[in-house]
C-alpha positions as CSV (number, residue, x, y, z in Angstrom):
1,V,7.5,-5.0,-14.1
2,Q,8.9,-6.5,-11.0
3,L,7.4,-5.8,-7.6
4,Q,8.5,-6.8,-4.2
5,A,6.5,-5.9,-1.1
6,F,8.1,-6.4,2.3
7,G,8.1,-5.1,5.9
8,G,5.2,-7.0,7.4
9,G,5.3,-8.7,10.7
10,L,3.7,-9.1,14.1
11,V,3.2,-6.0,16.1
12,Q,1.2,-5.0,19.2
13,A,-1.8,-2.7,19.0
14,R,-0.7,1.0,18.9
15,G,2.6,0.0,17.4
16,S,4.1,0.9,14.0
17,L,5.3,-0.8,10.9
18,R,6.7,0.5,7.6
19,L,5.9,-1.5,4.4
20,S,8.0,-1.1,1.3
21,C,7.1,-1.8,-2.3
22,A,10.2,-2.0,-4.5
23,A,9.5,-1.7,-8.2
24,S,11.6,-1.9,-11.4
25,G,10.8,1.7,-12.1
26,R,8.6,4.6,-11.2
27,Y,4.9,3.9,-11.4
28,A,1.6,5.1,-9.9
29,T,1.3,2.8,-6.9
30,G,-1.5,1.6,-4.7
31,W,-1.6,-0.4,-1.5
32,F,-4.5,-2.8,-0.8
33,R,-5.2,-5.3,1.9
34,Q,-7.2,-8.4,2.4
35,A,-8.1,-9.8,5.8
36,P,-9.2,-13.4,6.2
37,G,-12.7,-13.9,4.9
38,K,-13.0,-10.4,3.6
39,E,-12.6,-8.8,0.2
40,R,-9.6,-6.9,-0.9
41,E,-9.8,-3.2,0.0
42,F,-8.1,0.0,-0.9
43,V,-5.6,1.4,1.6
44,A,-3.6,4.2,0.0
45,A,-2.3,5.3,-3.4
46,I,0.3,7.7,-4.8
47,T,0.5,9.2,-8.2
48,W,3.4,8.7,-10.6
49,R,5.1,12.0,-9.7
50,G,4.1,11.6,-6.0
51,G,2.4,14.9,-5.9
52,N,-1.0,13.4,-4.9
53,T,-1.8,10.8,-2.3
54,Y,-5.0,9.1,-1.4
55,H,-5.9,7.3,1.8
56,A,-8.9,5.2,2.9
57,N,-11.0,6.7,5.6
58,S,-10.2,3.8,7.9
59,V,-6.5,4.6,7.9
60,R,-6.4,8.4,7.3
61,G,-4.3,10.0,10.0
62,R,-2.6,6.8,10.9
63,F,-1.1,5.6,7.6
64,T,1.0,7.6,5.2
65,I,2.1,6.6,1.7
66,S,5.2,8.1,0.3
67,R,7.9,7.5,-2.3
68,N,11.7,7.6,-2.2
69,S,13.7,10.2,-4.0
70,A,14.6,7.7,-6.8
71,G,10.9,7.0,-7.3
72,D,11.2,3.3,-7.4
73,T,10.2,2.4,-3.9
74,V,6.9,3.3,-2.2
75,Y,6.4,3.2,1.5
76,L,3.4,2.7,3.7
77,Q,4.1,4.0,7.2
78,M,1.6,2.5,9.5
79,N,1.2,4.0,13.0
80,S,-1.3,3.4,15.8
81,L,-2.0,0.0,14.4
82,R,-5.2,-1.8,15.4
83,P,-6.2,-5.5,15.4
84,E,-8.5,-4.7,12.5
85,D,-5.5,-3.7,10.4
86,T,-4.5,-7.3,10.4
87,A,-4.4,-8.5,6.7
88,V,-2.1,-9.4,3.9
89,Y,-1.0,-6.1,2.3
90,Y,-0.4,-5.9,-1.5
91,C,1.2,-3.2,-3.5
92,A,0.2,-2.7,-7.1
93,V,1.4,-0.4,-9.9
94,R,-0.2,1.0,-13.0
95,R,1.4,1.1,-16.4
96,P,1.9,4.7,-17.6
97,S,-1.1,5.6,-19.6
98,G,-1.6,9.4,-19.4
99,G,-5.3,9.0,-18.8
100,T,-7.4,9.4,-15.7
101,Y,-8.2,6.5,-13.5
102,D,-9.8,5.6,-10.2
103,H,-7.0,5.5,-7.7
104,Y,-9.2,3.6,-5.3
105,S,-10.1,0.7,-7.6
106,S,-8.0,-2.4,-7.8
107,S,-8.9,-2.7,-11.4
108,A,-6.9,0.4,-12.2
109,Y,-3.6,-1.4,-11.4
110,D,-1.8,-3.7,-13.8
111,Y,0.8,-5.5,-11.8
112,W,0.7,-6.9,-8.2
113,G,3.3,-7.8,-5.7
114,Q,3.2,-11.0,-3.7
115,G,1.8,-9.5,-0.5
116,T,3.3,-9.1,3.0
117,E,1.4,-10.2,6.1
118,V,0.7,-7.8,8.9
119,T,-0.7,-9.1,12.2
120,V,-1.7,-6.7,15.0
121,S,-2.2,-8.3,18.4
122,S,-4.5,-6.7,21.0
């Protein structure tokens, strides 16, 4: 599985960015982030078919995860950005398994992209 995350950058508070995660196929996908000195945390996830999405409380209503029609690219639209959203954002995918899993847990995902840095200035 090949993953590429891109779209990060420097943005002012209340601005917007769209992150993309391009994969070599269609997978259940999650976005996580890690701020300096903090643990990696869940941001959003989308199921294989894209029928279900999940968002962390801290981003709900501001961030939206979605998938393109081909199914191989997952987006994270980030609006109303705050300085506390500053982090390296990682996308991760899960091998098709057919079983249930915890969408919010990083351990549920098998392959990780290289990360894209988001900096929100106040």
